[in-house]
C-alpha positions in Angstrom: 0.0 0.0 0.0 1.0 3.6 -0.4 1.1 5.3 3.0 1.3 9.0 3.8 3.2 9.5 7.1 3.0 13.0 8.7 5.2 13.7 11.6 7.7 11.4 10.1 10.7 12.9 12.0 8.9 13.0 15.3 9.2 10.6 18.2 6.5 8.2 16.9 7.1 8.7 13.2 10.8 7.8 13.2 10.0 4.5 14.8 6.9 3.8 12.7 8.6 4.4 9.4 10.9 1.3 9.4 8.0 -0.9 10.5 5.9 0.2 7.6 8.8 -0.4 5.1 9.4 -3.8 6.6 5.8 -4.7 6.0 6.3 -3.9 2.3 4.5 -0.6 2.2 5.6 2.4 0.0 5.9 5.4 2.3 5.6 9.1 1.6 7.1 10.9 4.6 5.8 14.4 5.0 8.4 16.8 6.5 8.3 20.6 6.9 12.1 20.7 6.3 13.6 18.3 3.8 15.7 15.8 5.7 17.7 12.8 4.6 16.5 9.6 6.4 19.1 6.8 6.3 17.6 3.4 5.3 19.0 0.1 4.1 19.6 0.0 0.4 17.0 -2.8 -0.1 14.3 -0.1 0.5 15.5 2.2 -2.2 12.5 3.5 -4.1 10.1 2.6 -1.3 10.6 5.9 0.7 9.7 9.3 -0.7 10.3 12.6 1.1 7.6 15.3 0.7 8.6 18.7 1.9 5.3 20.4 2.9 3.7 22.2 5.8 0.2 21.3 7.0 -0.4 25.0 7.8 0.2 25.8 4.1 -2.6 24.3 2.1 -0.9 24.8 -1.3 2.2 22.9 -0.2 0.0 19.8 0.3 -0.6 19.5 -3.4 2.7 17.5 -3.4 0.8 14.6 -1.8 0.1 12.0 -4.4 -3.5 11.3 -5.4 -3.1 7.5 -5.2 -2.4 7.4 -1.4 -4.2 4.4 0.3 -3.6 5.1 4.0 -2.6 8.3 5.9 -1.2 8.7 9.4 -1.8 11.9 11.4 0.9 12.1 14.0 1.4 15.9 14.4 0.6 18.3 17.3 1.6 21.8 18.3 1.8 21.7 22.0 5.5 22.6 22.1 4.9 25.9 20.2 5.2 29.1 22.2 2.0 30.4 20.5 -1.0 30.8 22.8 -3.2 29.8 19.9 -1.8 26.3 19.4 -5.4 25.0 19.3 -6.1 27.2 16.3 -2.9 26.0 14.6 -3.9 22.4 15.2 -7.3 23.0 13.8 -5.9 24.6 10.7 -3.5 21.7 10.2 -6.3 19.1 10.6 -8.6 20.9 8.2 -5.9 21.3 5.5 -4.9 17.6 5.9 -8.5 16.4 5.8 -9.4 18.5 2.7 -6.3 17.4 0.8 -7.0 13.7 1.5 -10.6 14.2 0.3 -9.2 14.7 -3.2 -7.1 11.4 -3.1 -7.9 7.7 -3.1 -7.2 7.4 0.6 -9.6 5.1 2.4 -8.3 5.4 6.0 -6.8 8.0 8.3 -5.0 6.7 11.4 -4.9 9.3 14.2 -2.9 9.0 17.4 -4.5 11.1 20.1 -4.4 11.4 23.9 -7.0 9.8 26.2 -9.8 12.3 26.1 -12.6 10.7 28.1 -13.0 13.3 30.9 -15.7 16.0 30.7 -13.4 18.9 31.8 -10.4 18.6 29.5 -7.2 20.6 29.6 -6.6 23.0 26.7 -4.1 20.5 25.1 -6.4 17.5 25.4 -9.4 19.5 24.2 -7.4 20.5 21.1 -6.5 16.8 20.5 -10.2 15.9 20.7 -11.2 18.7 18.4 -8.6 17.5 15.8 -10.4 14.2 15.8 -13.8 15.9 15.3 -12.4 17.9 12.3 -10.8 14.9 10.7 -14.1 12.9 11.0 -15.9 15.7 9.2 -14.1 14.7 6.0 -15.0 11.9 3.6 -12.0 9.6 4.6 -12.9 7.2 7.5 -10.8 7.8 10.6 -9.3 5.2 13.0 -8.4 6.9 16.3 -6.0 5.4 18.9 -5.9 7.3 22.3 -2.9 6.8 24.6 -1.8 8.4 27.8 1.9 8.4 28.9 4.1 6.5 26.3 7.1 4.8 27.9 10.1 5.0 25.7 13.3 6.9 25.5 12.6 10.2 23.8 8.9 10.4 24.6 8.3 13.9 26.1 6.4 12.5 29.2 9.0 9.8 29.8 11.9 12.2 29.6 10.2 14.4 32.2 9.7 11.4 34.5 13.4 10.5 34.0 14.6 14.0 34.8 12.5 14.4 37.9 13.4 11.0 39.3 17.1 11.1 38.4 17.8 14.6 39.6 15.7 14.9 42.8 16.1 12.6 45.8 13.3 14.5 47.5 10.4 15.9 45.5 7.8 18.4 46.7 4.9 17.5 44.5 1.5 19.2 43.9 -1.8 17.4 44.5 -2.1 16.3 40.9 0.3 13.5 41.7 -2.7 11.6 43.1 -4.4 11.5 39.7 -4.3 8.3 37.7 -2.5 7.3 34.5 -2.2 4.1 32.5 1.2 4.1 30.8 1.8 2.1 27.7 5.1 0.9 26.1 6.2 2.5 22.9 6.5 -1.0 21.3 2.8 -1.7 22.0 1.8 1.7 20.6 3.7 1.0 17.4 2.2 -2.5 17.2 -1.3 -1.1 17.4 -0.5 1.6 14.8 0.5 -1.1 12.3 -2.2 -3.6 13.2 -5.1 -1.2 12.5 -4.0 -0.6 8.9 -7.0 -1.4 6.6 -8.5 -3.7 9.3 -12.3 -3.9 8.7 -13.0 -3.8 12.5 -11.1 -0.6 12.9 -12.5 1.6 10.1 -14.3 4.6 11.6 -13.6 3.3 15.2 -12.1 4.9 18.3 -9.9 2.9 20.7 -8.3 3.7 24.1 -5.0 2.0 24.5 -3.1 1.6 27.8 -0.8 -0.8 29.5 -1.7 -3.3 32.1 -1.0 -1.0 35.1 -3.1 1.9 36.5 -0.9 4.1 38.7 -1.1 7.5 40.3 1.6 9.9 39.1 3.2 9.6 42.5 3.3 5.8 42.2 4.7 6.0 38.7 7.6 8.2 39.9 8.4 6.0 42.8 8.1 2.8 40.7 10.5 4.4 38.1 13.0 5.1 40.9 12.7 1.6 42.2 13.4 0.1 38.8 16.4 2.3 38.4 17.7 1.4 41.8 17.2 4.8 43.3 15.7 5.8 46.7 13.3 8.7 46.2 10.8 10.5 48.5 7.8 12.5 47.5 5.9 14.9 49.7 2.6 16.1 48.3 1.5 19.7 49.0 -1.6 21.6 47.9 0.3 24.9 47.3 1.7 24.5 43.9 -0.6 26.0 41.3 -0.4 24.7 37.6 1.6 27.8 36.6 4.1 27.3 39.4 4.3 23.6 38.6 5.0 24.5 35.0 7.9 26.8 35.9 9.2 24.1 38.3 9.1 21.5 35.5 10.8 23.9 33.1 13.7 24.5 35.4 14.2 21.0 36.6 13.7 19.0 33.4 14.6 19.3 29.7 11.0 20.3 28.7 10.4 23.7 27.1 8.0 26.0 29.0 5.2 25.6 26.5 5.5 21.8 26.6 5.7 21.9 30.4 2.6 24.1 30.6 0.6 21.9 28.3 1.5 18.7 30.1 0.9 20.1 33.6 -2.5 21.4 32.6 -3.3 17.9 31.2 -2.4 16.2 34.5 -5.7 17.5 36.0 -7.3 14.7 33.9 -7.1 11.0 34.8 -5.5 9.3 31.8 -6.9 5.8 32.1 -8.9 3.7 29.6 -12.6 3.4 30.2 -13.1 0.9 27.4 -10.9 -2.0 26.2 -12.5 -2.9 22.8 -9.0 -2.9 21.2 -8.3 -6.1 23.0 -11.3 -7.8 21.4 -9.9 -7.0 17.9 -6.2 -7.7 18.7 -5.9 -9.9 21.8 -2.3 -9.4 23.0 -0.2 -9.4 26.2 1.0 -5.8 26.8 4.4 -4.9 28.3 4.3 -4.0 32.0 5.5 -0.6 33.2 8.6 -2.2 34.5 9.4 -4.1 31.3 8.8 -0.9 29.3 11.2 1.2 31.5 13.9 -1.5 31.3 13.7 -1.6 27.5 13.9 2.2 27.4 17.3 1.9 29.2 18.7 -0.6 26.8 22.4 0.1 26.2 21.7 1.1 22.6 18.7 3.0 21.2 17.6 0.1 19.0 14.6 -1.7 20.6 12.1 0.4 18.8 13.4 -0.5 15.4 13.2 -3.8 13.4 16.2 -6.1 14.1 16.3 -6.9 10.4 17.4 -3.4 9.5 21.0 -4.5 8.9 23.5 -4.5 6.1 26.7 -6.5 6.4 26.8 -6.3 10.2 25.8 -2.6 10.1 22.6 -1.2 11.7 22.0 2.3 10.5 19.3 2.7 13.2 21.5 1.5 16.1 22.3 4.8 17.9 23.9 5.7 21.2 21.1 6.9 23.5 20.6 10.7 23.2 17.9 11.5 25.7 18.9 11.7 29.4 22.6 11.7 28.6 25.6 14.1 28.8 28.2 14.2 26.1 31.3 15.9 24.7 32.4 15.8 21.1 35.6 16.3 19.1 35.6 17.1 15.4 38.9 17.0 13.5 39.5 17.6 9.8 42.5 15.5 8.7 44.6 15.5 5.5 46.0 12.0 5.5 44.4 8.9 4.0 41.1 8.0 5.6 41.9 4.3 5.7 44.9 5.1 7.9 42.7 7.0 10.4 40.2 4.1 10.3 43.0 1.6 11.1 44.0 3.7 14.1 40.3 3.8 15.3 39.9 0.1 14.9 43.0 -0.4 17.2 41.5 1.9 19.9 42.3 -0.8 22.5 45.9 0.5 22.9 44.4 3.8 24.0 41.7 2.4 26.2 43.3 3.6 29.4 42.4 7.1 28.5 38.8 6.4 27.8 37.9 6.7 31.5 39.2 8.5 34.5 41.0 6.6 37.3 44.4 8.3 37.4 43.9 11.1 34.9 47.4 12.6 34.9 49.1 9.3 34.7 46.8 8.2 31.9 47.4 11.4 30.0 51.2 11.1 30.3 51.3 7.5 29.1 48.7 7.6 26.3 51.1 7.9 23.4 53.5 5.1 24.4 54.0 2.6 21.6 52.3 -0.8 22.0 54.9 -3.4 20.9 52.1 -5.9 20.0 49.2 -3.9 18.5 45.8 -5.7 18.8 44.0 -7.1 15.8 41.3 -4.7 14.4 38.3 -4.8 16.7 35.0 -6.5 15.7 31.5 -6.6 17.1 31.3 -8.5 20.4 35.0 -8.0 21.4 35.9 -7.0 25.0 38.9 -5.1 26.2 39.4 -3.7 29.7 35.9 -2.8 30.8 34.8 -2.0 27.2 32.4 -3.9 25.0 32.3 -3.4 21.2 28.7 -2.8 20.2 29.1 -1.7 16.6 32.1 -2.2 14.4 30.7 -1.0 11.1 33.6 -1.1 8.6 31.4 -0.3 5.6 30.3 3.0 7.2 33.6 3.7 9.2 31.8 3.7 12.5 32.8 2.1 15.8 30.8 2.2 19.1 32.1 0.9 22.4 30.2 0.7 25.7 31.1 0.5 29.4 29.0 0.2 32.5 31.5 -1.2 35.0 32.9 0.9 38.0 31.0 4.0 37.0 27.9 5.7 38.5 26.3 5.4 35.1 26.9 4.1 31.6 29.5 5.3 29.0 29.7 5.1 25.3 32.4 6.2 22.8 31.4 6.6 19.2 34.1 7.1 16.5 33.2 7.7 12.9 34.7 9.1 9.7 32.8 11.1 7.2 34.9 12.2 4.2 38.0 13.8 5.6 36.5 14.6 9.0 36.8 12.5 12.2 34.1 12.6 14.8 34.6 11.3 18.4 31.6 11.5 20.8 31.8 10.5 24.5 28.3 9.9 25.9 27.5 9.3 29.6 24.1 8.3 31.0 24.3 9.2 34.7 22.7 7.0 37.4 21.0 9.5 39.6 22.5 12.6 41.2 25.8 10.8 41.9 26.3 10.2 38.2 25.8 13.8 37.4 28.2 14.9 40.1 30.8 12.4 38.7 30.5 13.8 35.2 30.6 17.5 36.0 33.3 17.0 38.7 35.6 15.4 36.2 34.6 17.5 33.2 38.0 19.4 33.1 39.8 16.0 32.9 37.4 14.8 30.2 38.0 17.9 28.1 41.8 17.6 28.0 42.1 13.8 27.9 39.4 13.1 25.4 40.7 15.8 23.1 44.2 14.2 23.3 42.7 10.8 22.4 41.1 12.3 19.3 44.3 14.1 18.2 46.3 10.9 18.7 43.9 8.9 16.6 44.2 11.4 13.7 47.9 12.3 14.1 50.3 11.5 11.3 52.5 9.6 13.7 49.8 7.1 14.7 48.1 6.5 11.4 51.0 5.8 9.1 
């Protein structure tokens, strides 16, 4: 089938795209700004990028007339505009009207759980979008989810920030409200299963995981799973506006996003019907299982395991959300193969990839190794490091360490053209992990820079 995917570079869209391609669909990814999306070569010709803006009706003329299915995965709650509801309405109307002139026979819309009478501004806008879409001629299938558990989900990242950074939380009364979190993998599964299914056309489904928790329970459970001791004191004094500012300063959320989310927390986000289980009976991941998968040592669980080419996985990435990192970028003039050879022998510099005796390590880093190791390959171990990706075809190496650190560490080395990129990433475990990273940052700066220069120096690559 030919599928139009809006929000293709968003949190859900980037994970749904490979699943659709794996199922054999031809996908038209709609992006406001043209962006190259790396995919395995076997899908060449199956992915088409459409640069268009749902707020610009004329730009949607680029959408092909022979589309079969269309996903609506966009929202405007992160915008600083006070009229984001109007923007969402305009986007929905333009989308609906353009699809009316195509051969599309199903719209799939991912919304929030909107079954309360007194909805927040954000949730009311989500519900209004559904109403507008259903006024068109193309049948709509609506999936309504609360908190989605997965690395990169806005709600999940706020939960992570609050729990990791604050041993003691002074929380407002909304923490007693209820939510029914669902794993990202289950959301993606439902989004694919409803495609062209006769029992889903023009239907609405609430989707949630197996656990109903108060927000306070959710935060404490998250802390327990992560091995952290946390305490929460609920007080009635924090207004929604004060809570929004608090969330903005403590977490990575923008203020408009924090404000929208806080306002939505006045509503219980739990399923009042379970008809989706009658159509697709399945065992859903528990909250604990979903959190553990979100902390996998590579950001790959959301993507198909078959997306590989000659040992390479273009969608295997070092985790980005909830991490701290430093990067070195060096342009070099020598042969790229020589630099690559030095990278693939990184074992002889491994002592400088962590801090134990920093000055000693720095002084001894460039001593010659009389017996240089063989080039590294995926699965190799040296010192406390584990080789996760050794992608010779794309000049990319990733190593991982979680021993004797208050967190997890990754090093990624790659060559693009005549430029060398070295990224050190650290996922701290609680407040201690953050103190470790910032306390040793001056050592990181000088030693990691020296490693990068050694790997690209003429002396070491010839």
